[in-house]
C-alpha positions in Angstrom: 31.0 14.9 14.5 31.7 11.4 13.2 29.7 8.7 15.0 30.7 5.8 12.8 34.2 4.3 12.7 34.0 3.3 9.1 32.8 6.0 6.7 32.9 6.9 3.0 35.9 9.1 2.3 34.9 12.8 2.4 35.3 14.7 -0.8 38.7 16.5 -1.0 39.1 16.9 -4.7 39.1 14.4 -7.6 41.9 12.3 -6.0 39.3 11.1 -3.5 36.9 9.8 -6.2 37.8 6.7 -8.1 36.7 4.4 -10.9 33.7 2.2 -10.0 34.7 -1.5 -10.0 31.2 -2.4 -11.3 30.2 0.2 -13.9 33.7 1.4 -14.7 32.7 5.1 -14.6 35.6 7.3 -13.6 35.6 9.7 -10.5 32.3 8.4 -9.2 33.4 5.8 -6.6 33.8 6.7 -2.9 35.9 4.3 -0.8 35.4 3.5 2.8 38.0 4.6 5.3 38.7 3.8 9.0 38.6 7.0 11.0 41.0 5.4 13.5 43.4 4.7 10.6 44.0 1.1 11.8 42.5 -0.6 8.7 43.1 0.0 5.0 40.2 -1.5 3.0 40.7 -3.0 -0.4 39.9 -0.7 -3.4 36.5 -2.4 -4.1 35.1 -1.5 -0.6 32.9 1.5 -1.3 29.9 3.0 -3.0 29.2 4.2 -6.6 27.6 7.7 -6.8 25.3 6.5 -9.6 22.8 4.8 -7.3 20.1 4.4 -10.0 22.2 3.3 -13.0 24.8 1.2 -11.1 23.9 0.8 -7.4 27.2 -0.9 -6.5 27.8 -0.7 -2.7 30.3 -3.0 -1.0 30.2 -2.1 2.7 32.7 -2.7 5.5 30.3 -5.3 6.8 30.5 -7.1 3.4 34.3 -7.0 3.7 34.3 -8.5 7.2 31.8 -11.2 6.1 34.2 -12.0 3.3 37.3 -12.0 5.5 36.4 -13.2 9.0 40.1 -13.3 9.9 40.3 -9.6 9.3 37.4 -9.1 11.8 39.2 -11.2 14.3 42.4 -9.2 13.8 40.4 -6.0 14.3 39.2 -7.2 17.7 42.7 -8.2 18.7 44.4 -5.0 17.8 41.8 -2.5 18.9 40.5 -1.9 22.5 37.4 -0.5 21.0 34.7 -3.0 20.5 33.0 -2.6 17.1 29.4 -2.4 18.4 26.3 -3.3 16.4 25.4 0.4 15.8 28.7 0.9 13.9 28.5 -2.1 11.6 24.7 -2.5 11.4 23.1 -5.9 11.2 20.0 -5.6 9.1 17.7 -8.1 7.5 18.4 -9.3 4.0 16.1 -7.8 1.4 14.4 -9.8 -1.3 12.7 -9.3 -4.7 9.2 -10.7 -5.3 8.8 -13.8 -7.5 6.4 -12.0 -9.8 9.2 -9.6 -10.9 11.3 -12.6 -11.8 8.5 -14.3 -13.7 7.9 -11.2 -15.8 11.5 -11.3 -17.0 11.4 -14.9 -18.1 10.5 -14.1 -21.7 11.6 -12.1 -24.8 14.5 -14.5 -25.3 14.5 -14.0 -29.0 16.0 -10.5 -28.3 18.2 -11.6 -25.4 21.7 -11.3 -26.7 23.2 -14.0 -24.4 20.4 -16.4 -25.5 21.2 -15.6 -29.1 24.9 -16.5 -28.5 24.0 -19.7 -26.6 21.6 -20.7 -29.4 24.4 -20.2 -32.0 26.5 -22.7 -30.0 24.1 -25.3 -28.6 20.9 -24.9 -30.6 17.5 -23.4 -29.4 16.4 -26.3 -27.3 19.5 -26.6 -25.2 19.9 -22.8 -24.9 16.3 -22.4 -23.7 16.8 -25.3 -21.2 19.8 -23.5 -19.7 17.9 -20.2 -19.4 15.0 -22.0 -17.6 17.1 -24.1 -15.4 19.0 -21.1 -14.0 16.0 -18.7 -14.1 17.9 -16.3 -16.4 15.7 -13.4 -17.5 15.7 -10.5 -20.0 15.8 -6.8 -19.3 14.7 -3.7 -21.3 17.3 -1.6 -19.5 19.6 -2.1 -22.4 18.4 -3.6 -25.7 18.9 -7.4 -25.4 20.2 -7.4 -21.8 20.3 -10.4 -19.5 19.2 -10.7 -15.9 21.1 -13.3 -13.7 18.7 -13.7 -10.8 20.4 -14.8 -7.5 18.0 -17.2 -5.9 19.1 -18.8 -2.7 18.6 -22.4 -1.5 15.2 -21.4 0.0 14.0 -20.0 -3.3 14.2 -16.4 -2.2 15.4 -13.9 -4.8 18.3 -11.9 -3.4 18.8 -9.6 -6.4 19.5 -9.7 -10.1 22.6 -8.7 -12.0 21.9 -7.1 -15.3 24.5 -7.4 -18.0 24.8 -6.9 -21.8 26.6 -9.3 -24.1 27.8 -9.3 -27.7 25.6 -12.0 -29.4 28.4 -13.0 -31.8 31.3 -13.4 -29.4 29.5 -14.0 -26.1 31.7 -11.3 -24.5 30.4 -8.6 -22.2 29.8 -5.2 -23.8 32.3 -2.8 -22.1 32.3 0.1 -24.5 31.6 3.0 -24.2 31.2 1.7 -20.6 30.8 -1.6 -18.8 27.1 -2.6 -19.1 26.3 -3.9 -15.6 23.8 -2.9 -13.0 21.5 -4.4 -10.4 17.7 -5.1 -10.6 17.0 -3.7 -7.1 18.5 -0.4 -8.2 16.4 -0.2 -11.3 13.3 -1.1 -9.2 14.1 1.9 -7.0 13.9 -0.1 -3.8 15.1 2.3 -1.1 16.9 0.9 1.8 17.5 -2.4 0.0 20.0 -4.5 1.9 21.6 -6.6 -0.8 23.2 -9.8 0.5 24.3 -11.9 -2.4 24.2 -15.6 -2.8 25.7 -18.0 -5.4 24.2 -17.8 -8.8 22.5 -21.2 -9.3 22.2 -21.8 -5.5 18.5 -22.7 -5.9 19.6 -25.9 -7.7 21.3 -27.3 -4.5 18.0 -28.3 -2.7 16.9 -30.6 -5.5 20.3 -32.1 -6.3 22.2 -33.3 -3.2 24.4 -35.8 -5.0 26.3 -34.2 -7.8 29.6 -32.4 -6.8 29.5 -28.7 -7.1 31.7 -26.8 -9.5 32.3 -23.1 -8.7 33.3 -20.5 -11.3 33.3 -16.7 -11.3 31.0 -15.8 -14.2 27.3 -16.6 -14.5 27.7 -17.1 -18.2 30.5 -19.6 -17.6 28.2 -21.6 -15.2 25.7 -21.9 -18.0 28.2 -23.0 -20.6 30.0 -25.4 -18.4 26.7 -26.9 -17.3 26.0 -27.8 -20.9 29.4 -29.5 -21.5 30.0 -31.0 -18.0 26.6 -32.0 -16.5 28.4 -34.3 -14.1 28.9 -31.2 -12.0 26.3 -28.8 -10.5 27.7 -25.4 -11.7 27.4 -22.3 -9.5 28.9 -18.9 -10.0 30.4 -16.5 -7.3 29.7 -13.4 -9.5 33.4 -12.4 -9.4 36.8 -13.0 -8.0 35.9 -11.8 -4.5 32.3 -12.9 -4.5 30.5 -15.0 -1.9 33.6 -16.1 0.1 31.8 -15.4 3.4 30.0 -17.4 6.1 26.4 -16.7 4.9 27.2 -17.8 1.3 29.5 -20.7 2.1 27.0 -22.2 4.5 24.9 -23.2 1.5 27.7 -25.6 0.5 28.2 -27.3 3.9 28.8 -31.1 3.6 29.1 -30.8 -0.2 32.0 -31.7 -2.5 33.2 -28.6 -4.3 35.7 -28.1 -7.1 36.9 -24.5 -7.7 37.5 -23.4 -11.3 38.9 -19.8 -11.0 39.6 -17.6 -13.9 43.2 -17.2 -15.0 44.9 -14.8 -12.7 42.6 -15.5 -9.8 43.9 -19.0 -8.8 46.2 -17.8 -6.0 43.4 -15.8 -4.4 41.0 -18.7 -4.5 43.7 -21.0 -3.2 44.1 -18.7 -0.2 40.4 -19.2 0.6 40.6 -23.0 0.7 41.3 -23.2 4.4 38.4 -20.9 5.2 36.1 -23.0 3.0 37.1 -26.2 4.7 36.2 -24.7 8.0 32.6 -24.8 6.9 32.6 -28.6 6.4 33.1 -28.3 2.7 35.2 -30.9 0.8 37.1 -28.6 -1.6 39.5 -29.1 -4.5 41.1 -26.5 -6.8 41.4 -27.1 -10.5 44.7 -25.3 -11.4 45.7 -27.0 -14.6 44.8 -23.9 -16.7 46.7 -21.6 -14.5 49.8 -23.7 -14.7 49.7 -24.2 -18.5 48.0 -21.3 -20.2 50.1 -19.1 -22.5 50.6 -15.4 -21.7 48.1 -14.3 -24.4 45.3 -16.2 -22.7 46.3 -14.8 -19.3 46.0 -11.3 -20.6 42.5 -12.0 -21.9 41.5 -13.5 -18.5 40.4 -16.8 -19.9 38.2 -19.1 -17.9 37.1 -22.7 -18.4 34.2 -21.6 -20.7 36.7 -20.2 -23.2 38.3 -23.6 -23.6 35.0 -25.6 -23.6 33.6 -23.5 -26.4 36.5 -24.6 -28.6 35.1 -28.2 -28.5 33.0 -29.3 -31.4 31.1 -32.6 -31.8 32.9 -33.3 -35.1 36.1 -35.3 -34.3 38.0 -33.8 -37.2 37.3 -30.3 -36.0 38.4 -31.4 -32.5 41.7 -32.7 -33.8 42.2 -29.4 -35.5 41.6 -27.5 -32.3 44.0 -29.8 -30.5 46.7 -28.9 -32.9 46.1 -25.2 -32.3 45.8 -25.6 -28.5 47.7 -28.8 -27.3 46.4 -28.3 -23.8 42.8 -28.8 -24.9 43.1 -32.6 -25.2 44.6 -32.9 -21.7 41.8 -30.7 -20.3 39.2 -32.9 -21.9 40.7 -36.0 -20.5 41.1 -34.6 -17.0 37.4 -33.5 -16.9 36.1 -36.7 -18.4 34.2 -34.9 -21.1 32.2 -37.1 -23.5 33.1 -35.9 -26.9 30.9 -38.1 -29.1 27.7 -37.0 -27.4 28.4 -33.4 -26.8 25.0 -32.3 -28.3 22.8 -33.3 -25.3 20.3 -32.0 -22.9 21.9 -29.7 -20.3 19.7 -30.7 -17.5 
């Protein structure tokens, strides 16, 4: 007998098992359903069957945290109060600092570090890794750990990813290389509650406006080029748009830099963000001007910034290839002459 309203869809053949949004494995993802058939959850609300290798689990509670208006609608439409034993409220789990410290090495084999070094030099690349507490993992040869450390310096979790050292792109073949530190550490009952990547920087810097992007890698790259902002990452299009995460940005000035294709979704969140006392703006120039080829590739601001070189002649060449680059540079107030500078 079902005792919970929201449950993982029972197995009724391969049509009830889907592709995991995190690891991209097929027929291993179970979606949550509403036994009262009043709510249809988005496709990313569910759990991956590969608990050790992937560990992705986006619960109905995560969904309602992300969309408080949906929770309110639930109460209005249903006479049944969703009690605490149905959507459990449990304490946030953390990872000990020693685990993080042990990962802050082996950068010479870290593929993301290799890519950043090729673009910015060893000193600046190392400064970025240390500033954001980016670690290395042996799970895949040359993998990177993006530790999520909140504003109270507590480690929420770590996202492990693998990059191509030459292109800086994620390795997606033969499968998407992404997993979670708490899964590899075999922490049973771990209640992951994500925070912004780079959130730990907020406490020490209360002046600079915050710039929010999707990708952790993009936050690193943009921090190098545009240090007038404090760069954080949401970890994805849907990430961290909830009360617990947004509270960290209360009374801050925030500029949103969504990936191409995600602008409308992030635009829809502005009202909710402002409800938390956040002064927010949306940078939509790229969305309004990018060619179709760049949209298909899902470009973000880092893809444009990486085209900028300190050599003015090279920059002029890039401007001819991409006429929007000059406008982008002027809008962001980027200093071209002194682009090779310390990222802190």
